[in-house]
Backbone of each chain as nested JSON, in Angstrom:
{
  "chains": [
    {"id": "A", "residues": [
      {"number": 1, "name": "MET", "atoms": {"N": [115.17, 83.665, 92.181], "CA": [114.671, 84.869, 91.513], "C": [114.927, 86.121, 92.351]}},
      {"number": 2, "name": "SER", "atoms": {"N": [116.11, 86.701, 92.209], "CA": [116.354, 87.926, 92.963], "C": [116.985, 88.988, 92.071]}},
      {"number": 3, "name": "THR", "atoms": {"N": [116.761, 88.861, 90.775], "CA": [117.317, 89.831, 89.847], "C": [116.514, 91.129, 89.869]}},
      {"number": 4, "name": "GLU", "atoms": {"N": [117.093, 92.116, 89.225], "CA": [116.42, 93.403, 89.107], "C": [116.297, 93.753, 87.63]}},
      {"number": 5, "name": "GLU", "atoms": {"N": [115.115, 94.167, 87.224], "CA": [114.911, 94.588, 85.848], "C": [114.883, 96.115, 85.792]}},
      {"number": 6, "name": "LYS", "atoms": {"N": [115.231, 96.67, 84.62], "CA": [115.173, 98.121, 84.456], "C": [114.244, 98.491, 83.316]}},
      {"number": 7, "name": "VAL", "atoms": {"N": [113.451, 99.53, 83.518], "CA": [112.588, 100.057, 82.464], "C": [113.014, 101.502, 82.212]}},
      {"number": 8, "name": "TYR", "atoms": {"N": [113.467, 101.779, 80.976], "CA": [113.88, 103.134, 80.61], "C": [112.714, 103.869, 79.955]}},
      {"number": 9, "name": "VAL", "atoms": {"N": [112.36, 105.009, 80.517], "CA": [111.198, 105.748, 80.034], "C": [111.605, 106.74, 78.948]}},
      {"number": 10, "name": "GLY", "atoms": {"N": [110.908, 106.672, 77.803], "CA": [111.146, 107.615, 76.72], "C": [109.864, 108.331, 76.383]}},
      {"number": 11, "name": "SER", "atoms": {"N": [109.576, 108.473, 75.09], "CA": [108.441, 109.301, 74.686], "C": [107.227, 108.502, 74.215]}},
      {"number": 12, "name": "LYS", "atoms": {"N": [107.225, 107.18, 74.466], "CA": [106.035, 106.397, 74.117], "C": [104.898, 106.729, 75.094]}},
      {"number": 13, "name": "PRO", "atoms": {"N": [103.656, 106.273, 74.767], "CA": [102.555, 106.511, 75.706], "C": [102.816, 105.811, 77.05]}},
      {"number": 14, "name": "ILE", "atoms": {"N": [102.33, 106.434, 78.125], "CA": [102.486, 105.917, 79.489], "C": [102.222, 104.41, 79.582]}},
      {"number": 15, "name": "LEU", "atoms": {"N": [101.135, 103.956, 78.966], "CA": [100.721, 102.565, 79.145], "C": [101.718, 101.564, 78.57]}},
      {"number": 16, "name": "ALA", "atoms": {"N": [102.518, 101.983, 77.586], "CA": [103.555, 101.104, 77.038], "C": [104.561, 100.749, 78.139]}},
      {"number": 17, "name": "TYR", "atoms": {"N": [104.887, 101.736, 78.984], "CA": [105.855, 101.505, 80.058], "C": [105.214, 100.807, 81.255]}},
      {"number": 18, "name": "VAL", "atoms": {"N": [103.933, 101.083, 81.477], "CA": [103.212, 100.367, 82.539], "C": [103.25, 98.869, 82.229]}},
      {"number": 19, "name": "THR", "atoms": {"N": [102.974, 98.525, 80.975], "CA": [103.03, 97.122, 80.539], "C": [104.431, 96.558, 80.738]}},
      {"number": 20, "name": "ALA", "atoms": {"N": [105.452, 97.355, 80.422], "CA": [106.84, 96.898, 80.582], "C": [107.155, 96.609, 82.054]}},
      {"number": 21, "name": "VAL", "atoms": {"N": [106.638, 97.453, 82.957], "CA": [106.87, 97.24, 84.396], "C": [106.205, 95.938, 84.845]}},
      {"number": 22, "name": "ILE", "atoms": {"N": [104.95, 95.742, 84.421], "CA": [104.21, 94.53, 84.808], "C": [104.926, 93.279, 84.294]}},
      {"number": 23, "name": "THR", "atoms": {"N": [105.362, 93.307, 83.037], "CA": [106.083, 92.176, 82.444], "C": [107.392, 91.916, 83.188]}},
      {"number": 24, "name": "SER", "atoms": {"N": [108.082, 92.982, 83.557], "CA": [109.367, 92.843, 84.25], "C": [109.201, 92.152, 85.6]}},
      {"number": 25, "name": "PHE", "atoms": {"N": [108.079, 92.397, 86.263], "CA": [107.834, 91.775, 87.57], "C": [107.577, 90.263, 87.453]}},
      {"number": 26, "name": "GLN", "atoms": {"N": [107.339, 89.775, 86.235], "CA": [107.215, 88.315, 86.057], "C": [108.591, 87.655, 86.057]}},
      {"number": 27, "name": "LYS", "atoms": {"N": [109.627, 88.486, 85.861], "CA": [110.989, 87.949, 85.779], "C": [111.844, 88.319, 86.981]}},
      {"number": 28, "name": "ALA", "atoms": {"N": [111.441, 89.316, 87.747], "CA": [112.312, 89.828, 88.803], "C": [111.505, 90.268, 90.023]}},
      {"number": 29, "name": "ASP", "atoms": {"N": [112.201, 90.374, 91.163], "CA": [111.559, 90.818, 92.409], "C": [111.47, 92.33, 92.501]}},
      {"number": 30, "name": "SER", "atoms": {"N": [112.391, 92.994, 91.789], "CA": [112.355, 94.456, 91.842], "C": [112.569, 95.034, 90.449]}},
      {"number": 31, "name": "VAL", "atoms": {"N": [111.981, 96.191, 90.224], "CA": [112.053, 96.852, 88.922], "C": [112.433, 98.31, 89.148]}},
      {"number": 32, "name": "LYS", "atoms": {"N": [113.433, 98.78, 88.389], "CA": [113.807, 100.189, 88.466], "C": [113.263, 100.93, 87.262]}},
      {"number": 33, "name": "VAL", "atoms": {"N": [112.508, 101.99, 87.502], "CA": [112.002, 102.84, 86.433], "C": [112.943, 104.045, 86.335]}},
      {"number": 34, "name": "MET", "atoms": {"N": [113.602, 104.189, 85.18], "CA": [114.636, 105.209, 84.997], "C": [114.211, 106.221, 83.932]}},
      {"number": 35, "name": "ALA", "atoms": {"N": [114.49, 107.487, 84.164], "CA": [114.141, 108.512, 83.168], "C": [115.077, 109.701, 83.283]}},
      {"number": 36, "name": "ARG", "atoms": {"N": [115.137, 110.458, 82.18], "CA": [115.943, 111.678, 82.107], "C": [115.09, 112.838, 81.622]}},
      {"number": 37, "name": "GLY", "atoms": {"N": [115.451, 114.054, 82.042], "CA": [114.829, 115.27, 81.508], "C": [113.315, 115.277, 81.616]}},
      {"number": 38, "name": "ARG", "atoms": {"N": [112.646, 115.666, 80.514], "CA": [111.181, 115.806, 80.522], "C": [110.463, 114.497, 80.843]}},
      {"number": 39, "name": "ALA", "atoms": {"N": [111.127, 113.353, 80.61], "CA": [110.491, 112.058, 80.847], "C": [110.361, 111.729, 82.332]}},
      {"number": 40, "name": "ILE", "atoms": {"N": [110.967, 112.571, 83.195], "CA": [110.9, 112.327, 84.647], "C": [109.446, 112.365, 85.129]}},
      {"number": 41, "name": "SER", "atoms": {"N": [108.666, 113.338, 84.636], "CA": [107.247, 113.416, 85.013], "C": [106.504, 112.142, 84.588]}},
      {"number": 42, "name": "SER", "atoms": {"N": [106.831, 111.637, 83.4], "CA": [106.184, 110.407, 82.917], "C": [106.54, 109.221, 83.803]}},
      {"number": 43, "name": "ALA", "atoms": {"N": [107.801, 109.173, 84.265], "CA": [108.23, 108.057, 85.12], "C": [107.368, 107.998, 86.386]}},
      {"number": 44, "name": "VAL", "atoms": {"N": [107.097, 109.169, 86.972], "CA": [106.254, 109.212, 88.174], "C": [104.826, 108.783, 87.822]}},
      {"number": 45, "name": "ASP", "atoms": {"N": [104.309, 109.251, 86.68], "CA": [102.975, 108.817, 86.23], "C": [102.904, 107.297, 86.077]}},
      {"number": 46, "name": "ILE", "atoms": {"N": [103.932, 106.721, 85.461], "CA": [103.954, 105.273, 85.201], "C": [103.892, 104.485, 86.513]}},
      {"number": 47, "name": "VAL", "atoms": {"N": [104.693, 104.928, 87.481], "CA": [104.706, 104.244, 88.781], "C": [103.348, 104.383, 89.467]}},
      {"number": 48, "name": "GLU", "atoms": {"N": [102.784, 105.587, 89.433], "CA": [101.498, 105.821, 90.108], "C": [100.364, 105.037, 89.45]}},
      {"number": 49, "name": "VAL", "atoms": {"N": [100.336, 105.016, 88.118], "CA": [99.278, 104.267, 87.41], "C": [99.429, 102.766, 87.674]}},
      {"number": 50, "name": "THR", "atoms": {"N": [100.673, 102.268, 87.629], "CA": [100.897, 100.835, 87.87], "C": [100.412, 100.446, 89.262]}},
      {"number": 51, "name": "LYS", "atoms": {"N": [100.778, 101.257, 90.262], "CA": [100.401, 100.976, 91.652], "C": [98.901, 101.054, 91.883]}},
      {"number": 52, "name": "ARG", "atoms": {"N": [98.285, 102.054, 91.254], "CA": [96.876, 102.322, 91.531], "C": [95.941, 101.368, 90.795]}},
      {"number": 53, "name": "SER", "atoms": {"N": [96.316, 101.044, 89.538], "CA": [95.34, 100.336, 88.705], "C": [95.713, 98.899, 88.361]}},
      {"number": 54, "name": "PHE", "atoms": {"N": [96.999, 98.544, 88.486], "CA": [97.386, 97.21, 88.014], "C": [98.035, 96.325, 89.073]}},
      {"number": 55, "name": "MET", "atoms": {"N": [98.951, 96.853, 89.834], "CA": [99.654, 96.039, 90.833], "C": [99.643, 96.778, 92.164]}},
      {"number": 56, "name": "THR", "atoms": {"N": [98.542, 96.644, 92.882], "CA": [98.369, 97.431, 94.111], "C": [99.303, 96.998, 95.238]}},
      {"number": 57, "name": "ASP", "atoms": {"N": [99.962, 95.839, 95.057], "CA": [100.831, 95.353, 96.144], "C": [102.294, 95.799, 96.014]}},
      {"number": 58, "name": "ILE", "atoms": {"N": [102.647, 96.537, 94.983], "CA": [104.052, 96.946, 94.869], "C": [104.364, 98.149, 95.761]}},
      {"number": 59, "name": "ASN", "atoms": {"N": [105.61, 98.22, 96.198], "CA": [106.076, 99.323, 97.036], "C": [107.13, 100.151, 96.316]}},
      {"number": 60, "name": "VAL", "atoms": {"N": [107.105, 101.455, 96.561], "CA": [108.195, 102.315, 96.126], "C": [109.272, 102.21, 97.194]}},
      {"number": 61, "name": "GLU", "atoms": {"N": [110.376, 101.546, 96.861], "CA": [111.389, 101.253, 97.866], "C": [112.397, 102.393, 98.008]}},
      {"number": 62, "name": "ASP", "atoms": {"N": [112.731, 103.01, 96.882], "CA": [113.753, 104.044, 96.911], "C": [113.628, 104.934, 95.671]}},
      {"number": 63, "name": "ILE", "atoms": {"N": [113.841, 106.226, 95.866], "CA": [113.862, 107.156, 94.729], "C": [115.159, 107.95, 94.802]}},
      {"number": 64, "name": "THR", "atoms": {"N": [115.924, 107.944, 93.722], "CA": [117.129, 108.778, 93.698], "C": [117.092, 109.686, 92.477]}},
      {"number": 65, "name": "ILE", "atoms": {"N": [117.661, 110.892, 92.66], "CA": [117.774, 111.819, 91.542], "C": [119.243, 112.165, 91.334]}},
      {"number": 66, "name": "GLY", "atoms": {"N": [119.572, 112.622, 90.134], "CA": [120.963, 112.947, 89.847], "C": [121.078, 113.777, 88.59]}},
      {"number": 67, "name": "THR", "atoms": {"N": [122.314, 113.951, 88.139], "CA": [122.582, 114.729, 86.933], "C": [123.522, 113.938, 86.035]}},
      {"number": 68, "name": "GLU", "atoms": {"N": [123.245, 113.933, 84.729], "CA": [124.161, 113.316, 83.759], "C": [124.612, 114.382, 82.773]}},
      {"number": 69, "name": "ARG", "atoms": {"N": [125.857, 114.291, 82.343], "CA": [126.337, 115.185, 81.284], "C": [126.148, 114.482, 79.948]}},
      {"number": 70, "name": "LEU", "atoms": {"N": [125.38, 115.125, 79.068], "CA": [125.11, 114.548, 77.742], "C": [125.689, 115.427, 76.648]}},
      {"number": 71, "name": "GLY", "atoms": {"N": [125.814, 114.859, 75.458], "CA": [126.231, 115.648, 74.303], "C": [127.702, 115.49, 73.988]}},
      {"number": 72, "name": "GLU", "atoms": {"N": [128.122, 116.034, 72.865], "CA": [129.514, 115.899, 72.433], "C": [130.395, 116.941, 73.083]}},
      {"number": 73, "name": "GLU", "atoms": {"N": [131.686, 116.699, 73.007], "CA": [132.653, 117.609, 73.611], "C": [132.457, 119.033, 73.111]}},
      {"number": 74, "name": "GLY", "atoms": {"N": [132.446, 119.984, 74.027], "CA": [132.242, 121.374, 73.65], "C": [130.774, 121.751, 73.583]}},
      {"number": 75, "name": "HIS", "atoms": {"N": [129.89, 120.737, 73.511], "CA": [128.449, 121.011, 73.474], "C": [127.718, 120.207, 74.549]}},
      {"number": 76, "name": "GLU", "atoms": {"N": [128.393, 120.046, 75.693], "CA": [127.793, 119.242, 76.75], "C": [126.72, 120.024, 77.501]}},
      {"number": 77, "name": "ARG", "atoms": {"N": [125.741, 119.276, 77.987], "CA": [124.734, 119.921, 78.824], "C": [124.355, 118.954, 79.947]}},
      {"number": 78, "name": "ASN", "atoms": {"N": [123.84, 119.523, 81.014], "CA": [123.445, 118.707, 82.152], "C": [121.989, 118.301, 82.017]}},
      {"number": 79, "name": "VAL", "atoms": {"N": [121.708, 117.036, 82.29], "CA": [120.338, 116.549, 82.258], "C": [120.044, 115.864, 83.586]}},
      {"number": 80, "name": "SER", "atoms": {"N": [118.903, 116.204, 84.183], "CA": [118.506, 115.574, 85.444], "C": [118.006, 114.153, 85.189]}},
      {"number": 81, "name": "THR", "atoms": {"N": [118.198, 113.288, 86.18], "CA": [117.75, 111.898, 86.064], "C": [116.959, 111.483, 87.302]}},
      {"number": 82, "name": "ILE", "atoms": {"N": [116.134, 110.466, 87.138], "CA": [115.435, 109.873, 88.287], "C": [115.483, 108.364, 88.153]}},
      {"number": 83, "name": "SER", "atoms": {"N": [115.534, 107.696, 89.308], "CA": [115.484, 106.242, 89.339], "C": [114.538, 105.853, 90.478]}},
      {"number": 84, "name": "ILE", "atoms": {"N": [113.463, 105.168, 90.113], "CA": [112.447, 104.777, 91.105], "C": [112.458, 103.258, 91.233]}},
      {"number": 85, "name": "LYS", "atoms": {"N": [112.86, 102.772, 92.402], "CA": [112.957, 101.323, 92.608], "C": [111.658, 100.788, 93.202]}},
      {"number": 86, "name": "LEU", "atoms": {"N": [111.065, 99.817, 92.501], "CA": [109.823, 99.192, 92.953], "C": [110.09, 97.766, 93.387]}},
      {"number": 87, "name": "SER", "atoms": {"N": [109.399, 97.326, 94.428], "CA": [109.548, 95.93, 94.825], "C": [108.185, 95.351, 95.163]}},
      {"number": 88, "name": "ARG", "atoms": {"N": [108.121, 94.037, 95.102], "CA": [106.868, 93.359, 95.413], "C": [107.115, 92.374, 96.541]}},
      {"number": 89, "name": "PRO", "atoms": {"N": [106.289, 92.417, 97.58], "CA": [106.481, 91.478, 98.691], "C": [106.371, 90.033, 98.195]}},
      {"number": 90, "name": "LYS", "atoms": {"N": [107.239, 89.149, 98.711], "CA": [107.179, 87.741, 98.298], "C": [105.968, 87.053, 98.884]}},
      {"number": 91, "name": "LYS", "atoms": {"N": [105.433, 86.111, 98.115], "CA": [104.212, 85.429, 98.595], "C": [104.546, 84.141, 99.32]}}
    ]},
    {"id": "B", "residues": [
      {"number": 1, "name": "MET", "atoms": {"N": [115.439, 127.443, 115.465], "CA": [115.233, 127.367, 114.022], "C": [115.135, 125.919, 113.553]}},
      {"number": 2, "name": "SER", "atoms": {"N": [113.934, 125.369, 113.632], "CA": [113.795, 123.991, 113.154], "C": [112.563, 123.869, 112.269]}},
      {"number": 3, "name": "THR", "atoms": {"N": [112.151, 124.98, 111.717], "CA": [110.974, 124.97, 110.858], "C": [111.307, 124.396, 109.482]}},
      {"number": 4, "name": "GLU", "atoms": {"N": [110.247, 124.144, 108.732], "CA": [110.402, 123.65, 107.368], "C": [109.688, 124.6, 106.418]}},
      {"number": 5, "name": "GLU", "atoms": {"N": [110.354, 124.985, 105.368], "CA": [109.736, 125.843, 104.351], "C": [109.34, 124.989, 103.155]}},
      {"number": 6, "name": "LYS", "atoms": {"N": [108.337, 125.464, 102.41], "CA": [107.912, 124.737, 101.206], "C": [108.034, 125.632, 99.984]}},
      {"number": 7, "name": "VAL", "atoms": {"N": [108.499, 125.063, 98.894], "CA": [108.561, 125.784, 97.62], "C": [107.701, 125.013, 96.618]}},
      {"number": 8, "name": "TYR", "atoms": {"N": [106.646, 125.669, 96.107], "CA": [105.761, 125.03, 95.132], "C": [106.212, 125.392, 93.718]}},
      {"number": 9, "name": "VAL", "atoms": {"N": [106.489, 124.39, 92.903], "CA": [107.021, 124.615, 91.568], "C": [105.881, 124.751, 90.556]}},
      {"number": 10, "name": "GLY", "atoms": {"N": [105.916, 125.833, 89.783], "CA": [104.939, 126.054, 88.716], "C": [105.654, 126.213, 87.395]}},
      {"number": 11, "name": "SER", "atoms": {"N": [105.21, 127.188, 86.605], "CA": [105.741, 127.301, 85.244], "C": [106.733, 128.452, 85.047]}},
      {"number": 12, "name": "LYS", "atoms": {"N": [107.197, 129.065, 86.151], "CA": [108.239, 130.104, 86.018], "C": [109.571, 129.465, 85.627]}},
      {"number": 13, "name": "PRO", "atoms": {"N": [110.553, 130.294, 85.217], "CA": [111.871, 129.734, 84.904], "C": [112.497, 129.067, 86.138]}},
      {"number": 14, "name": "ILE", "atoms": {"N": [113.276, 128.01, 85.881], "CA": [113.939, 127.229, 86.928], "C": [114.609, 128.123, 87.989]}},
      {"number": 15, "name": "LEU", "atoms": {"N": [115.321, 129.148, 87.53], "CA": [116.114, 129.95, 88.464], "C": [115.269, 130.725, 89.47]}},
      {"number": 16, "name": "ALA", "atoms": {"N": [114.013, 131.006, 89.127], "CA": [113.115, 131.667, 90.079], "C": [112.916, 130.774, 91.311]}},
      {"number": 17, "name": "TYR", "atoms": {"N": [112.797, 129.473, 91.07], "CA": [112.577, 128.534, 92.175], "C": [113.88, 128.213, 92.9]}},
      {"number": 18, "name": "VAL", "atoms": {"N": [114.987, 128.208, 92.15], "CA": [116.301, 128.012, 92.793], "C": [116.51, 129.128, 93.822]}},
      {"number": 19, "name": "THR", "atoms": {"N": [116.216, 130.362, 93.425], "CA": [116.315, 131.504, 94.333], "C": [115.398, 131.319, 95.541]}},
      {"number": 20, "name": "ALA", "atoms": {"N": [114.195, 130.837, 95.301], "CA": [113.244, 130.612, 96.392], "C": [113.782, 129.576, 97.391]}},
      {"number": 21, "name": "VAL", "atoms": {"N": [114.431, 128.526, 96.87], "CA": [115.0, 127.5, 97.759], "C": [116.112, 128.109, 98.611]}},
      {"number": 22, "name": "ILE", "atoms": {"N": [117.002, 128.878, 97.971], "CA": [118.127, 129.492, 98.685], "C": [117.612, 130.437, 99.78]}},
      {"number": 23, "name": "THR", "atoms": {"N": [116.632, 131.26, 99.435], "CA": [116.037, 132.198, 100.402], "C": [115.387, 131.435, 101.564]}},
      {"number": 24, "name": "SER", "atoms": {"N": [114.7, 130.346, 101.241], "CA": [114.02, 129.564, 102.273], "C": [115.007, 128.991, 103.286]}},
      {"number": 25, "name": "PHE", "atoms": {"N": [116.197, 128.637, 102.825], "CA": [117.202, 128.069, 103.74], "C": [117.761, 129.118, 104.707]}},
      {"number": 26, "name": "GLN", "atoms": {"N": [117.49, 130.402, 104.44], "CA": [117.88, 131.425, 105.417], "C": [116.915, 131.457, 106.592]}},
      {"number": 27, "name": "LYS", "atoms": {"N": [115.723, 130.839, 106.385], "CA": [114.695, 130.86, 107.434], "C": [114.479, 129.494, 108.077]}},
      {"number": 28, "name": "ALA", "atoms": {"N": [114.949, 128.445, 107.443], "CA": [114.615, 127.101, 107.93], "C": [115.766, 126.122, 107.709]}},
      {"number": 29, "name": "ASP", "atoms": {"N": [115.717, 125.017, 108.469], "CA": [116.745, 123.973, 108.336], "C": [116.46, 123.023, 107.182]}},
      {"number": 30, "name": "SER", "atoms": {"N": [115.173, 122.927, 106.831], "CA": [114.853, 122.028, 105.726], "C": [113.825, 122.68, 104.808]}},
      {"number": 31, "name": "VAL", "atoms": {"N": [113.901, 122.331, 103.549], "CA": [113.027, 122.908, 102.523], "C": [112.439, 121.772, 101.698]}},
      {"number": 32, "name": "LYS", "atoms": {"N": [111.119, 121.819, 101.512], "CA": [110.465, 120.83, 100.657], "C": [110.125, 121.447, 99.313]}},
      {"number": 33, "name": "VAL", "atoms": {"N": [110.602, 120.816, 98.243], "CA": [110.272, 121.262, 96.89], "C": [109.119, 120.386, 96.392]}},
      {"number": 34, "name": "MET", "atoms": {"N": [107.976, 121.015, 96.115], "CA": [106.76, 120.273, 95.771], "C": [106.314, 120.595, 94.342]}},
      {"number": 35, "name": "ALA", "atoms": {"N": [105.86, 119.573, 93.609], "CA": [105.388, 119.817, 92.243], "C": [104.343, 118.789, 91.842]}},
      {"number": 36, "name": "ARG", "atoms": {"N": [103.556, 119.154, 90.832], "CA": [102.527, 118.27, 90.281], "C": [102.693, 118.174, 88.775]}},
      {"number": 37, "name": "GLY", "atoms": {"N": [102.283, 117.043, 88.214], "CA": [102.212, 116.889, 86.757], "C": [103.525, 117.197, 86.045]}},
      {"number": 38, "name": "ARG", "atoms": {"N": [103.435, 117.982, 84.958], "CA": [104.615, 118.28, 84.13], "C": [105.701, 119.019, 84.903]}},
      {"number": 39, "name": "ALA", "atoms": {"N": [105.345, 119.692, 85.987], "CA": [106.337, 120.452, 86.762], "C": [107.27, 119.544, 87.574]}},
      {"number": 40, "name": "ILE", "atoms": {"N": [106.958, 118.237, 87.6], "CA": [107.796, 117.3, 88.367], "C": [109.237, 117.294, 87.825]}},
      {"number": 41, "name": "SER", "atoms": {"N": [109.38, 117.283, 86.498], "CA": [110.727, 117.331, 85.903], "C": [111.462, 118.593, 86.333]}},
      {"number": 42, "name": "SER", "atoms": {"N": [110.76, 119.726, 86.362], "CA": [111.374, 120.986, 86.775], "C": [111.824, 120.918, 88.235]}},
      {"number": 43, "name": "ALA", "atoms": {"N": [111.02, 120.29, 89.083], "CA": [111.379, 120.177, 90.505], "C": [112.73, 119.478, 90.659]}},
      {"number": 44, "name": "VAL", "atoms": {"N": [112.939, 118.407, 89.891], "CA": [114.216, 117.687, 89.95], "C": [115.347, 118.581, 89.427]}},
      {"number": 45, "name": "ASP", "atoms": {"N": [115.087, 119.306, 88.331], "CA": [116.084, 120.254, 87.8], "C": [116.47, 121.29, 88.869]}},
      {"number": 46, "name": "ILE", "atoms": {"N": [115.472, 121.833, 89.541], "CA": [115.699, 122.887, 90.55], "C": [116.604, 122.369, 91.674]}},
      {"number": 47, "name": "VAL", "atoms": {"N": [116.295, 121.166, 92.148], "CA": [117.106, 120.581, 93.218], "C": [118.535, 120.338, 92.732]}},
      {"number": 48, "name": "GLU", "atoms": {"N": [118.676, 119.799, 91.524], "CA": [120.007, 119.482, 91.002], "C": [120.838, 120.75, 90.76]}},
      {"number": 49, "name": "VAL", "atoms": {"N": [120.221, 121.78, 90.202], "CA": [120.938, 123.039, 89.947], "C": [121.342, 123.691, 91.281]}},
      {"number": 50, "name": "THR", "atoms": {"N": [120.418, 123.692, 92.241], "CA": [120.726, 124.292, 93.548], "C": [121.912, 123.584, 94.198]}},
      {"number": 51, "name": "LYS", "atoms": {"N": [121.876, 122.259, 94.185], "CA": [122.947, 121.459, 94.797], "C": [124.284, 121.638, 94.09]}},
      {"number": 52, "name": "ARG", "atoms": {"N": [124.242, 121.681, 92.765], "CA": [125.469, 121.672, 91.99], "C": [126.124, 123.043, 91.95]}},
      {"number": 53, "name": "SER", "atoms": {"N": [125.294, 124.098, 91.827], "CA": [125.86, 125.415, 91.54], "C": [125.76, 126.428, 92.668]}},
      {"number": 54, "name": "PHE", "atoms": {"N": [124.865, 126.203, 93.638], "CA": [124.654, 127.252, 94.63], "C": [124.879, 126.802, 96.077]}},
      {"number": 55, "name": "MET", "atoms": {"N": [124.341, 125.65, 96.432], "CA": [124.464, 125.194, 97.818], "C": [124.934, 123.742, 97.809]}},
      {"number": 56, "name": "THR", "atoms": {"N": [126.249, 123.569, 97.694], "CA": [126.78, 122.214, 97.514], "C": [126.682, 121.359, 98.79]}},
      {"number": 57, "name": "ASP", "atoms": {"N": [126.343, 122.011, 99.919], "CA": [126.287, 121.239, 101.173], "C": [124.896, 120.689, 101.502]}},
      {"number": 58, "name": "ILE", "atoms": {"N": [123.894, 120.948, 100.68], "CA": [122.567, 120.42, 101.02], "C": [122.431, 118.953, 100.634]}},
      {"number": 59, "name": "ASN", "atoms": {"N": [121.586, 118.269, 101.391], "CA": [121.32, 116.854, 101.125], "C": [119.879, 116.632, 100.715]}},
      {"number": 60, "name": "VAL", "atoms": {"N": [119.692, 115.674, 99.807], "CA": [118.335, 115.206, 99.51], "C": [117.991, 114.173, 100.572]}},
      {"number": 61, "name": "GLU", "atoms": {"N": [117.079, 114.539, 101.463], "CA": [116.817, 113.675, 102.607], "C": [115.751, 112.633, 102.307]}},
      {"number": 62, "name": "ASP", "atoms": {"N": [114.766, 113.045, 101.523], "CA": [113.661, 112.129, 101.267], "C": [112.92, 112.58, 100.009]}},
      {"number": 63, "name": "ILE", "atoms": {"N": [112.504, 111.606, 99.2], "CA": [111.68, 111.91, 98.026], "C": [110.432, 111.049, 98.091]}},
      {"number": 64, "name": "THR", "atoms": {"N": [109.26, 111.67, 98.021], "CA": [108.036, 110.87, 97.977], "C": [107.222, 111.265, 96.747]}},
      {"number": 65, "name": "ILE", "atoms": {"N": [106.525, 110.269, 96.191], "CA": [105.637, 110.536, 95.058], "C": [104.231, 110.106, 95.438]}},
      {"number": 66, "name": "GLY", "atoms": {"N": [103.247, 110.655, 94.748], "CA": [101.865, 110.325, 95.054], "C": [100.932, 110.76, 93.953]}},
      {"number": 67, "name": "THR", "atoms": {"N": [99.636, 110.668, 94.244], "CA": [98.611, 111.055, 93.273], "C": [97.598, 111.96, 93.961]}},
      {"number": 68, "name": "GLU", "atoms": {"N": [97.18, 113.021, 93.281], "CA": [96.107, 113.878, 93.787], "C": [94.975, 113.869, 92.787]}},
      {"number": 69, "name": "ARG", "atoms": {"N": [93.74, 113.942, 93.293], "CA": [92.587, 114.086, 92.394], "C": [92.255, 115.561, 92.267]}},
      {"number": 70, "name": "LEU", "atoms": {"N": [92.297, 116.056, 91.038], "CA": [92.017, 117.466, 90.786], "C": [90.767, 117.62, 89.935]}},
      {"number": 71, "name": "GLY", "atoms": {"N": [90.234, 118.845, 89.93], "CA": [89.107, 119.145, 89.05], "C": [87.773, 119.111, 89.776]}},
      {"number": 72, "name": "GLU", "atoms": {"N": [86.736, 119.531, 89.081], "CA": [85.402, 119.578, 89.687], "C": [84.708, 118.227, 89.609]}},
      {"number": 73, "name": "GLU", "atoms": {"N": [83.675, 118.101, 90.409], "CA": [82.93, 116.848, 90.462], "C": [82.47, 116.43, 89.067]}},
      {"number": 74, "name": "GLY", "atoms": {"N": [82.69, 115.2, 88.735], "CA": [82.294, 114.702, 87.42], "C": [83.362, 114.904, 86.363]}},
      {"number": 75, "name": "HIS", "atoms": {"N": [84.328, 115.782, 86.672], "CA": [85.429, 116.015, 85.728], "C": [86.786, 115.846, 86.422]}},
      {"number": 76, "name": "GLU", "atoms": {"N": [86.847, 114.921, 87.358], "CA": [88.08, 114.747, 88.114], "C": [89.127, 113.992, 87.311]}},
      {"number": 77, "name": "ARG", "atoms": {"N": [90.389, 114.34, 87.581], "CA": [91.471, 113.583, 86.944], "C": [92.591, 113.411, 87.968]}},
      {"number": 78, "name": "ASN", "atoms": {"N": [93.384, 112.381, 87.747], "CA": [94.494, 112.107, 88.654], "C": [95.747, 112.828, 88.182]}},
      {"number": 79, "name": "VAL", "atoms": {"N": [96.447, 113.443, 89.124], "CA": [97.703, 114.116, 88.807], "C": [98.78, 113.592, 89.749]}},
      {"number": 80, "name": "SER", "atoms": {"N": [99.926, 113.23, 89.17], "CA": [101.038, 112.757, 89.992], "C": [101.701, 113.922, 90.716]}},
      {"number": 81, "name": "THR", "atoms": {"N": [102.246, 113.634, 91.882], "CA": [102.934, 114.658, 92.678], "C": [104.307, 114.171, 93.122]}},
      {"number": 82, "name": "ILE", "atoms": {"N": [105.182, 115.128, 93.419], "CA": [106.475, 114.775, 94.011], "C": [106.768, 115.759, 95.131]}},
      {"number": 83, "name": "SER", "atoms": {"N": [107.463, 115.279, 96.156], "CA": [107.909, 116.131, 97.243], "C": [109.357, 115.748, 97.552]}},
      {"number": 84, "name": "ILE", "atoms": {"N": [110.267, 116.717, 97.396], "CA": [111.694, 116.455, 97.605], "C": [112.152, 117.253, 98.82]}},
      {"number": 85, "name": "LYS", "atoms": {"N": [112.519, 116.541, 99.883], "CA": [112.929, 117.218, 101.116], "C": [114.443, 117.43, 101.132]}},
      {"number": 86, "name": "LEU", "atoms": {"N": [114.829, 118.685, 101.28], "CA": [116.247, 119.044, 101.328], "C": [116.606, 119.477, 102.743]}},
      {"number": 87, "name": "SER", "atoms": {"N": [117.813, 119.136, 103.175], "CA": [118.259, 119.623, 104.481], "C": [119.702, 120.081, 104.382]}},
      {"number": 88, "name": "ARG", "atoms": {"N": [120.086, 120.91, 105.347], "CA": [121.453, 121.403, 105.362], "C": [122.051, 121.073, 106.713]}},
      {"number": 89, "name": "PRO", "atoms": {"N": [123.254, 120.466, 106.726], "CA": [123.88, 120.129, 108.007], "C": [124.097, 121.398, 108.83]}},
      {"number": 90, "name": "LYS", "atoms": {"N": [123.864, 121.292, 110.148], "CA": [124.072, 122.455, 111.023], "C": [125.549, 122.736, 111.198]}},
      {"number": 91, "name": "LYS", "atoms": {"N": [125.858, 124.016, 111.341], "CA": [127.276, 124.367, 111.459], "C": [127.695, 124.471, 112.919]}}
    ]}
  ]
}
């Protein structure tokens, strides 16, 4: 069991993604929480709520930010991204 | 010159903070971009715009996230925070 799961954050309520993170940790040692644009704030909320209230043993291993070009040709725009890698110590 | 400047992100337009980051680098080797709650997405935008369009030589050295308790006694709430440390290689 050394796979990595990914959770993409959209516009659902925070707790929907918290549940997704918890479920993902049943299948993998590490989980990446990914978000774009306005959902970046939610991604940080999801990680903080998961750590504080549900899985106090997880660690934030790495956080990276970047830019993606979205949209059709001639109407492209830049969108910021975040990727927060979480891991859980093995028992 | 080894001081660190801080830029606190609020609800002004992105470019106001981009300017603040650029100005801060005239006084210090590293700049921390700090934000809470919904402003977290803006903080990432500010760093990405600064790096891409104004100061292509800066590095994202460290990103940390956390939680702060805000509000008066009996009405406290948790707010997520981000701190993005930027540095510029010495010439």
